[in-house]
PLY file of the C-alpha trace (Angstrom):
ply
format ascii 1.0
element vertex 263
property float x
property float y
property float z
element edge 262
property int vertex1
property int vertex2
end_header
-0.04 -0.04 -0.04
1.30 3.43 -1.00
0.32 6.59 0.81
1.39 9.60 2.96
1.01 9.37 6.68
1.64 11.79 9.62
2.92 8.79 11.75
3.55 5.07 11.22
3.22 2.71 14.25
4.83 -0.73 13.87
3.06 -3.34 15.97
3.76 -6.31 13.69
5.58 -8.65 16.04
9.04 -10.23 16.54
9.84 -10.21 12.83
8.51 -6.73 12.18
8.63 -5.50 8.55
8.13 -1.95 9.83
11.18 -2.32 12.02
13.12 -3.83 9.21
12.36 -0.97 6.80
12.96 1.78 9.31
15.81 0.32 11.59
17.63 -2.14 9.23
18.11 -5.92 9.31
16.53 -7.99 12.05
19.91 -9.62 12.81
21.12 -6.35 14.32
18.47 -6.26 17.01
17.31 -9.83 17.74
18.92 -11.76 20.62
18.29 -15.54 20.61
18.02 -16.94 24.25
18.89 -20.49 23.24
15.43 -21.91 23.14
12.58 -22.61 20.63
8.82 -22.87 21.28
5.79 -24.31 19.52
2.14 -23.97 20.40
-0.92 -25.54 18.72
-4.59 -26.50 19.40
-5.30 -30.15 20.29
-8.12 -32.22 21.71
-8.57 -32.00 25.55
-7.89 -35.66 25.80
-6.96 -35.53 29.49
-10.27 -33.81 30.37
-8.37 -30.90 31.92
-10.71 -28.50 33.87
-9.23 -25.02 33.64
-5.80 -26.37 34.44
-2.72 -27.77 32.86
0.09 -30.33 33.12
3.81 -30.01 32.32
6.45 -32.69 31.58
10.22 -32.08 31.81
13.35 -33.77 30.67
16.73 -31.85 30.70
16.46 -29.07 27.97
12.87 -29.87 26.98
9.42 -28.93 28.33
6.07 -30.29 27.11
2.80 -29.03 28.47
-0.89 -28.90 27.79
-3.70 -26.80 29.28
-7.32 -26.52 28.78
-8.86 -23.72 26.66
-12.17 -22.22 25.56
-14.02 -23.39 28.63
-12.36 -26.84 28.36
-13.59 -27.59 24.93
-10.07 -27.86 23.60
-6.48 -27.76 24.83
-3.24 -26.08 23.90
-0.03 -28.16 23.41
3.21 -26.52 24.31
6.67 -27.73 23.16
9.87 -25.89 24.36
13.36 -27.01 23.79
17.04 -25.87 24.05
18.93 -25.31 20.76
21.45 -23.18 19.07
20.22 -21.15 15.95
18.21 -23.30 13.57
17.98 -22.61 9.80
14.38 -23.07 8.57
11.82 -21.34 6.42
9.31 -19.46 8.65
6.72 -20.02 6.00
7.11 -23.78 5.72
4.87 -25.18 8.49
5.55 -28.92 7.51
9.26 -28.37 7.99
8.76 -26.73 11.33
6.45 -29.43 12.49
9.24 -31.92 11.48
11.69 -30.11 13.74
9.27 -30.37 16.65
8.71 -34.11 15.87
12.43 -34.86 15.76
13.03 -33.08 19.16
10.21 -34.90 20.96
9.61 -38.24 19.25
11.27 -40.33 21.86
9.71 -39.10 25.05
6.95 -40.71 26.97
4.15 -39.38 29.07
1.44 -37.85 26.85
4.05 -36.56 24.28
3.06 -39.08 21.54
-0.60 -38.07 21.71
0.23 -34.31 21.79
2.48 -34.77 18.67
-0.29 -36.67 16.95
-2.58 -33.73 17.65
0.08 -31.27 16.50
0.19 -33.03 12.93
-3.33 -32.23 12.21
-3.77 -29.02 14.36
-5.88 -26.21 12.93
-3.25 -23.77 13.98
0.46 -24.00 14.61
3.10 -21.62 15.91
6.90 -22.17 15.93
9.67 -19.64 16.51
12.82 -19.00 18.39
12.51 -17.67 21.94
14.25 -14.32 21.27
14.30 -10.71 22.47
14.29 -7.42 20.61
16.74 -4.75 22.04
16.88 -1.27 20.61
18.33 1.93 21.89
15.17 3.75 20.81
11.70 2.63 19.78
11.30 5.37 17.28
12.94 6.65 14.20
11.82 9.77 12.42
8.01 9.52 12.18
7.98 5.83 12.86
7.46 4.19 16.33
7.31 0.52 17.34
5.02 -0.98 19.99
5.04 -4.40 21.59
7.10 -7.35 20.27
8.18 -5.20 17.21
10.01 -2.83 19.52
10.95 -4.73 22.63
9.98 -8.36 22.66
10.68 -10.04 25.95
9.91 -13.63 24.72
7.15 -15.96 25.87
9.27 -16.85 28.88
8.74 -13.46 30.36
4.96 -13.85 30.75
4.74 -10.25 30.00
4.23 -9.91 26.26
0.72 -8.76 26.42
1.36 -6.36 29.23
4.23 -4.79 27.40
2.20 -4.31 24.26
-0.83 -2.79 26.02
1.20 -0.65 28.34
3.38 0.48 25.46
0.36 1.43 23.33
-1.20 3.30 26.37
2.15 5.26 27.06
2.69 6.05 23.36
-0.84 7.29 22.90
-0.73 9.30 26.16
2.57 10.97 25.38
1.26 11.91 21.94
-1.74 13.46 23.71
0.47 15.26 26.29
2.73 16.64 23.59
-0.08 17.95 21.49
0.79 15.62 18.68
4.43 16.74 18.54
5.92 13.31 17.69
9.48 14.14 18.45
8.72 15.21 22.01
6.21 12.22 22.48
8.54 9.60 21.07
11.45 10.77 23.31
9.24 10.53 26.40
7.88 7.20 25.32
11.51 5.79 25.18
12.19 7.17 28.64
8.98 5.86 30.21
9.35 2.30 28.76
13.05 1.69 29.18
13.06 0.37 32.72
9.82 -1.61 32.33
11.15 -3.37 29.24
14.45 -4.14 30.91
12.59 -5.68 33.98
10.46 -7.83 31.65
13.30 -9.07 29.55
15.30 -9.87 32.58
12.41 -12.00 34.02
12.49 -14.02 30.79
16.13 -14.80 31.16
15.84 -15.56 34.92
12.78 -17.63 34.48
14.12 -19.95 31.63
16.14 -22.01 33.93
13.10 -22.82 35.94
10.74 -23.57 33.12
13.22 -25.45 30.84
15.78 -27.02 33.33
19.10 -27.93 31.89
19.69 -30.82 34.14
18.02 -33.46 36.35
19.39 -32.14 39.64
17.91 -28.68 39.04
14.62 -30.24 37.92
14.50 -32.08 41.34
15.46 -28.81 43.17
12.79 -26.80 41.34
10.06 -29.44 42.03
11.03 -29.66 45.73
10.89 -25.86 45.96
7.43 -25.80 44.49
6.16 -28.58 46.88
7.61 -26.76 49.76
6.36 -23.23 48.74
3.55 -23.06 51.33
6.00 -23.67 54.07
8.88 -21.51 53.03
9.42 -18.30 54.92
10.34 -16.37 51.83
7.37 -17.65 49.89
5.90 -14.15 49.68
9.08 -12.86 48.21
8.92 -15.48 45.47
5.25 -14.82 44.82
5.74 -11.15 44.51
8.60 -11.31 41.99
6.30 -11.10 38.98
4.20 -8.40 40.72
7.43 -6.27 41.13
8.09 -6.69 37.37
4.53 -5.66 36.49
4.73 -2.59 38.70
8.12 -1.49 37.26
6.37 1.29 35.51
4.07 3.97 36.91
1.25 4.88 34.57
0.21 8.41 34.13
-3.46 9.34 33.82
-2.99 11.37 30.68
-6.44 12.64 30.49
-5.67 14.83 33.55
-2.71 16.57 31.89
-3.20 19.86 30.06
-3.09 19.24 26.38
-0.29 21.12 24.56
-1.17 23.08 21.49
-1.34 20.76 18.51
2.01 20.53 16.48
1.86 22.30 13.22
1.61 20.04 10.12
4.38 20.26 7.70
0 1
1 2
2 3
3 4
4 5
5 6
6 7
7 8
8 9
9 10
10 11
11 12
12 13
13 14
14 15
15 16
16 17
17 18
18 19
19 20
20 21
21 22
22 23
23 24
24 25
25 26
26 27
27 28
28 29
29 30
30 31
31 32
32 33
33 34
34 35
35 36
36 37
37 38
38 39
39 40
40 41
41 42
42 43
43 44
44 45
45 46
46 47
47 48
48 49
49 50
50 51
51 52
52 53
53 54
54 55
55 56
56 57
57 58
58 59
59 60
60 61
61 62
62 63
63 64
64 65
65 66
66 67
67 68
68 69
69 70
70 71
71 72
72 73
73 74
74 75
75 76
76 77
77 78
78 79
79 80
80 81
81 82
82 83
83 84
84 85
85 86
86 87
87 88
88 89
89 90
90 91
91 92
92 93
93 94
94 95
95 96
96 97
97 98
98 99
99 100
100 101
101 102
102 103
103 104
104 105
105 106
106 107
107 108
108 109
109 110
110 111
111 112
112 113
113 114
114 115
115 116
116 117
117 118
118 119
119 120
120 121
121 122
122 123
123 124
124 125
125 126
126 127
127 128
128 129
129 130
130 131
131 132
132 133
133 134
134 135
135 136
136 137
137 138
138 139
139 140
140 141
141 142
142 143
143 144
144 145
145 146
146 147
147 148
148 149
149 150
150 151
151 152
152 153
153 154
154 155
155 156
156 157
157 158
158 159
159 160
160 161
161 162
162 163
163 164
164 165
165 166
166 167
167 168
168 169
169 170
170 171
171 172
172 173
173 174
174 175
175 176
176 177
177 178
178 179
179 180
180 181
181 182
182 183
183 184
184 185
185 186
186 187
187 188
188 189
189 190
190 191
191 192
192 193
193 194
194 195
195 196
196 197
197 198
198 199
199 200
200 201
201 202
202 203
203 204
204 205
205 206
206 207
207 208
208 209
209 210
210 211
211 212
212 213
213 214
214 215
215 216
216 217
217 218
218 219
219 220
220 221
221 222
222 223
223 224
224 225
225 226
226 227
227 228
228 229
229 230
230 231
231 232
232 233
233 234
234 235
235 236
236 237
237 238
238 239
239 240
240 241
241 242
242 243
243 244
244 245
245 246
246 247
247 248
248 249
249 250
250 251
251 252
252 253
253 254
254 255
255 256
256 257
257 258
258 259
259 260
260 261
261 262
């Protein structure tokens, strides 16, 4: 599509085309964390009731949880790997990668793999982060995974996107549409929040995809003992601390600056 626009906002995900056009090659900004993830919809064959189950071996995690009021389930496949070369548009090839990684595991893995083969949807990608010095360039700004993907391991992807959109819109409002002032404020307001979310992903990876059997045992024991640990509240509040790493302004209460002149 061709046209002239006052501003362009890129909210097109980890492999953002807007970012590529404005900032350059993805390879300059993407940081692979050493894991891959796949998610698809399968039958709820375990009759899970608003819950889920996870199975681990060193370097691999398989899980399933109920969805859509228990009428279906999601299958999750996570594994450790160095960079893989594959076509992001070739779903059969991606499914073959998942199949190869998990084909020899027990538990419910064979059933989940069978469901994956005929799943109506399928997602596969590296677990990576996007790190930029600024989330804008000229009249172009990035929101969500396009600008500061923290990866699924952070558990903060939706929060980052929603908060980022709110802050960007609010700063444009407060600046009277002056995009230079608004984009600069957006960078400053989001920087610490993005850093906290991305750090949580790195810290959490060792717990969700343990590298060795001894750590799996330690993790499982920690979870079983959680109700009795004196520092249980500290562990519980870690995610809350990350979520509160940004203080949101009620922009509606701010005086609106005069609108920026149009060129």
